[in-house]
N, C-alpha and C positions, 0 to 999 in steps of 0.2 A: 481626355481632358474634361469632357462633360461629366464623366463618372467621378473624377476627382473633385470637381466643383460641387457636385451634388452632395458628396460626402462632407465637404467643408460646411455647406449650408445646413446640413442635417445636424452637425455637431454644434453650430452656432445656435440653432433653434433649441436644442436640448439644454444647452448651457443657459439660455435665456429663461426657459421654463423653470429650471432648478433655482436660478437666482430669484425669480419672482416668488417661488414657494418659500425660499429662505427668508425673504423680506417680509412676507405675510406672517410667518412664524414669529419673527422678531417683534413685529408690531403688536401681535397678540400678547406676547410675553411682556412687553413694556406696559401695555394697558392693564394687564393683570397686576403688575407690580405697583402701578399708580393706585389702583383700587385697594390693594392690600395695605398700602402705607397710610390710608385714611382710617382713623379710629372710628369705632361705631358711634353714631350720633347719640346725643342725649335723648331721652324719651320725648317723643313728640316733635323732634327737630331733625333737620337734615344736615349732613356734613357739607362743609364748604369745599370748593374745588381747590386743590393745591397747585401752585405754579409749577409748570413742567417744562419751561423753556430753557432750563439750565442756568438762567441768570439769577443773581441774588434778588431776593424778594424786596419789593419796595412798599413801605407802609407809611401812610400819612395820618397825623393826628391833627384834627381841626377843632380848635376851641371856639366857643360861641362869643368870647370876649377876649380882650388882651389879658395875658396871664398876670401881669402886674404884681400886686401884693396878695392876690387871692390864693391862699394856701391850697385850696381845692385843686386849682389848675397847676400851681407850682409843683405840687407832689405828683400829679398825673404826668406832667411833662418829664419830670425826673425819672419816673419809672419807665416811661416810654423810651427815653433815650438810653437808659441803662440796658434795656432789653435789646435795642438795636445794636449796641456794642457787644453784648454778651452772645448774641446769636448771629452776628455777621449780616444784619439786615440794614438796608439803606432806609433811614427814617427821616421824616421832615415834619416839622410842626408849623401849621398855618393858623395865625391868630385872626379872629374876626372882630369886627367892631359894631356890627348891627345886623338885623335880619337879612338885609340884601347881601352883605358880604359873607354871611354864613352860607347862604344858598350858592353864591358864586364859588366859594372855596370848595364846597362839597362837590359841586358840578364839575369844576376844573379837575379835581382829583379823580373823580369817577371816569371822566372822559380821557384821562391820561393813562400812564402805564403803572399806576399803583395797584398792587394786588389786594390790599386791604385798606379800607378807610375807617379810622376810629374817630368818633366824635363824642359829645357829652352834653348832658342835661336837657331838661324840657325845652330849652330855648331852640334846640335844633330839630324838634319833632316835625314841624310843618315842612321844612326843607327836605328832611330825610324821607318823609312819606311821599314826597313828590318825586325825588330823584332816584331812590333805590329801585322802584319798579321799572324805571327807564333803563336800568343796567342790571338785569336779572342774573347775569353771570359774574357780577362783581360782588365781593364780600364786604360787608359793613359791620361795624360794632358801635354801640352807643352805651355810654357809661352814665349811670344815675337816672335813667328813665327807661320806659319800655315802649318799643315800637314794634308792633306785631306784623312783621313782614317776613317772607320766606328766606330772604337773603340778609337778614339782620340778626346779629347776636345782641341781646339786651342784657345789660349788667345792672342789677338792682341791689340795693343795700337794705338791710333791716335796721335802719337807724333807730327805730323805736326801742330796740333792745338795749342799745347803749344809752339812749335817753332815759330809759327806766332806771338804769344805774345812776345816772347823773341826778335824776329827780330824788332818788333815795338818798344820795349823798347830800344833796341840798337840804333835805329834811333833817338829816342827822347833824348837819353843821348849824342850821338856823337856831337862833335863840329867841327870835321874835315870833316865830310861827308864821311869818310871811316871807315868801320868796318870789322872784320875778323871772320873766323871760323877755329878752329884747330880740325880736325876730325880724328877719329881713322883709318878708312879705306874707300876706295872708293867702297862701296857695296850698293846694292839697299836699304837695311834696313835703312842705315844712310842718304840716300837721303831724307827720311821723315823729318830729322832734318834740313838739309841744304836748302831744297826746302821751307819748312814752314818758316824758318828764312828769306829767301829772299822775300817771299810773304809779310810777315809782315813788314819788313824793307821798302820795296818799297811802301807799303800802306801809310807810313808816309812821305817818301822822295823818289819819283820816280827816282831821279838822284843819289841816294846813291851808293857808290862803295863798293862791297863786295868781300873780299879776302878769298879764301878757300885753306887750306893746309892739306894734308893727312899724318898721322904719319906712317901708315903701320902696326899698331897693337894697342892693347888696354892697353898695360902695358909698355909704353916707355916714361916716363916723360922727359928724356933728349932730345929726338927728338921733342916732343911736345913743349918744351921750346924754342928750336931752331926755330921752325916754328913761334911761337908767337913773338919772337924777330924780325924775318924777316918782319912779317906783321906790327908790330909797326914801324919798320924802313920805311915802305911804307906809313905811315900816319894813320894807324888804331888806334883809341883811345878807341875802345871797341872791345874785342876779346873773342868770346864765346868758352869755352872749350867743346868739343864734343868727347873726346878721352878716356873716362873711367878713369883708373888710371893715364893716361897721363896728365889729367887735372892738376895734382899737379905741373907739369912743367910749364903750362900756368900761374898758380897762382904765381909761383916763379918769372917768367918774369914780371908779372904785379906789383909785389912788388918792383922789381928793377927799372922798367922804369916808373911806375906811371900811366899806362893805366888801364881801368876798364875791368872786366871780369865776367864770370858766369860759374857755374858748372852744373853738371847733376845728376839726379836721387834723391839725397838727398839734404837737406838744408845745403850746405857748404859755405854759405855766411859768411863774416867776418865784414861787415859794413864799410870796408875800400876800398880794391880793388876788392874783390869778392862781387859784390853788388846785384847779382841775382842768382837764381838757377832754372833750369827747372826740375820739379819734375815728377817722374814716380813711381806709387804706386805698385811696385812688391810685397811689403809686404801685401798689401790689397788684391791683386788678388790671392796670394798663400793661404792666410787665407780663402778667399771666396771659393776657389776651394775645400779645405778640408771640409769647412762647408757644401757646397752643397752635397758633397759625403756622409757625415755622416747623413745628414738630408733627404737623398733620393731625392734631387733636382738636382742631377748631370745629365747632358745631354751632348751629343757629338755635334760636329759642331764647329762653330766659335763664340766666345764671344768677343765683341769689347768694348774697354774702351777709352773714350776721356774726354774732359772737362765736359761734361754733367754728366758722371758717376763718376767723381772724380778720374779717373785713371791717368790723367796727369794734369799739372798745372804750375803756376809760383809763386814763393814766393812773398808775399805782395799783390798779385792779387787774387789768389785762395786759398792761405793758409798763415797763419801768419808765420813769420820767427823768428828764435832764435836771430837774429842780428837786431840792430836798422836800420831803413830805411836810406839809404845814401842820402845826400843832392844832389848827382849827379842825382838821380832819382826824388825825391821830391813827395809829396802827390798829387800834381796836375797831374803829369804824371801817378801815380798809378791809379787815378780816371779815366783817359782816357783809361788806359789798362783794367780796370774793365768793362768799357762800351764795349770795343772791345770783351772781353771774353763773356759778356752777349749776344752780337750780334752773336758770333760764335755758342753759345749754342742754340740760337733762330733760327739759320739758316739764319739770315739777312746777315751775312758774311759767305761765303762758302770758306773754305780753300781746295785747290786742293791736293788730295793724289797723289804724284808722281808715285806711283806704279800702279795706275789705268789709263790706256790709254783711 
């Protein structure tokens, strides 16, 4: 009996040892598989951890203000939600109203079960710099600004390249030799618009006069209209809207006074007075950010989008428009602008980034 019992105990012990060895082997294999599924990080950046709990990934988009009529955030949200649908990801958009709610929304998402938190613009920088270090194992992405932290992907645009095209177009269209910019705020980010515009305009007409007015915010069409009327009174016959929702006021002024204008971010041309639009693909970068994360290609550091990557552009030049081409521009000028765009992409024309000294 004792001998039989000893044999049974010996077999149980051997079976346990073999099971443990098999478990260790499987765990090592799974870890190797997780490592292999991550793509190599971009130069100078680290790869983000992929969710490995077998559950669908959850991703949050946190906007610094209500989406409203701001095309910048409307596009971003559309691209984000399309990616969620296409890649089977649970996505949720949280709209903020002020700095306190920005921080609250980012902190809530980081403390929750979201695998990736995407946010946007310089308005979130302070909150992100505070919260991201508190959650070093959580992945973050910020669109349209740079936050230099090891667990943040920053997505920047070379807006000055598209603004160069817009400035060149304005100089080609203008008969008076005076053009204008109605800009949301006098901040470094928006200098990428005004500087690029100036460089492009002066490449066509070195003596062109450029008027610049600042609205003081992104949601004030009345003030933007007032500035546009002032510039038109000073001889500007092309006035570029660079004031987000305020551009609606510039468009109104153009309709009343008959000057030409352009909008931002989306194709808001009408073929009459709004004859151009400087495009910014916030939908595409939001979509690609989700795609990279889901497919294991997500890395930290800075990702840069310009004419070459299709992140920015100008209607009729880099992308077809919903509106017919205005006679004020004409196909001959569009062909000239396409050549300028090709030269920028090739590096033959170098547009200066005003944020780099």
